[in-house]
C-alpha positions, -999 to +999 in steps of 0.1 A: +338+335+694+318+349+664+288+330+653+305+318+621+335+306+639+313+287+664+298+269+634+332+261+620+343+249+654+313+225+656+321+213+621+357+205+630+345+186+660+322+164+639+342+162+608+368+135+619+339+111+627+321+116+594+354+112+575+360+080+594+325+067+586+330+076+549+361+055+548+342+025+563+313+029+539+338+029+510+356-003+520+332-025+540+301-044+529+276-045+558+240-042+567+220-012+554+220+018+577+194+045+582+204+081+581+202+082+619+224+051+621+250+069+600+250+101+621+252+081+654+281+061+641+299+092+630+294+108+664+308+077+681+339+078+658+344+115+667+341+106+704+367+079+701+391+101+682+388+130+706+391+108+737+423+094+722+439+127+711+428+154+736+451+143+765+481+149+742+470+184+731+461+202+764+425+189+764+415+216+740+398+213+706+418+220+675+398+252+669+392+273+701+391+309+712+417+325+733+413+358+752+442+382+759+442+416+776+456+447+759+453+482+772+427+470+797+405+454+770+398+417+765+407+407+729+395+374+716+412+355+689+408+322+672+436+296+677+440+267+652+460+238+665+473+224+632+492+195+647+460+184+664+441+186+631+468+166+614+466+139+640+428+138+638+429+134+600+454+106+603+434+090+631+402+092+610+419+073+582+435+047+604+404+041+625+383+038+593+407+013+578+409-008+609+371-009+614+365-017+577+390-045+578+374-058+610+341-059+593+354-076+562+374-101+581+348-106+608+373-100+636+352-084+663+321-105+657+343-137+657+355-127+692+319-121+704+308-155+690+338-172+707+327-158+741+291-167+734+275-132+732+261-136+697+258-159+667+258-131+641+286-121+618+298-086+608+288-091+572+256-079+556+241-112+544+247-150+542+256-144+505+286-123+515+294-145+544+297-177+524+316-162+494+341-144+516+347-175+538+347-201+511+352-191+474+374-214+453+362-237+426+324-237+422+296-254+402+267-230+394+233-243+385+211-221+364+173-220+361+174-236+326+191-267+340+225-257+326+256-259+348+289-241+347+321-247+365+348-222+373+370-204+398+351-177+417+368-144+409+341-118+417+306-116+431+280-089+437+279-073+471+242-072+471+225-107+470+196-093+451+220-088+422+232-124+424+259-119+398+291-139+396+323-139+375+340-172+370+375-177+356+387-207+336+350-216+332+334-246+315+299-257+306+288-290+319+268-310+293+256-346+290+274-367+264+260-396+244+268-421+271+247-403+297+277-389+315+288-354+320+313-336+298+331-302+302+332-278+274+358-251+280+347-214+276+373-195+256+386-163+271+391-151+306+358-163+320+320-159+322+299-133+339+266-147+353+241-119+359+209-119+379+188-122+346+201-158+342+187-167+376+212-188+396+195-216+414+224-230+434+262-227+440+282-258+449+316-252+465+340-279+454+371-288+474+396-284+445+431-268+446+437-242+419+461-253+392+467-241+356+441-252+331+465-274+312+469-296+343+443-316+362+428-302+393+429-325+423+406-329+453+419-319+487+430-349+506 
């Protein structure tokens, strides 16, 4: 096989794993990886994809050389197995989607925790862990002693950003009687950025109901 075709063959061998790893990086929030971690992960994905597909395609790679004889001479040609390439492309997408979902839903680590192998989760930080598992109606305390209530709609992936978006939000202020009073924030909600310095988040056991009705505690 010519040198350029050899390079192309190596690329095709590695490409499914890197494509799969790219899908996972796009969809899953997880611990930061080094460049070596990313390469090793992509190689593992390629290994899984080829182990799963090679038995169905004559145990040959999708790009390989084939030698035939003509007039007493050996003639080499490059053979591209397009069905195998299509299966690898579909497999890369499917494996990436499944693995990203497993990370986001904590499926595989939940199994490992259940059998006592680890106490870790698949998510990157406690920040992501708590918000993905809990969410709901929250009370957020700010560094200037203000409080805001609302339904958690979005949150930053990186805890260093510590930004939240709350729907149907209200400020909590003290009234003249020394009690607390809610002042509704007009509009879709409020975005709390890291500059405002969130001190705590309390997750309240309330069912979500329209603003015109009273929210009730879980029984």
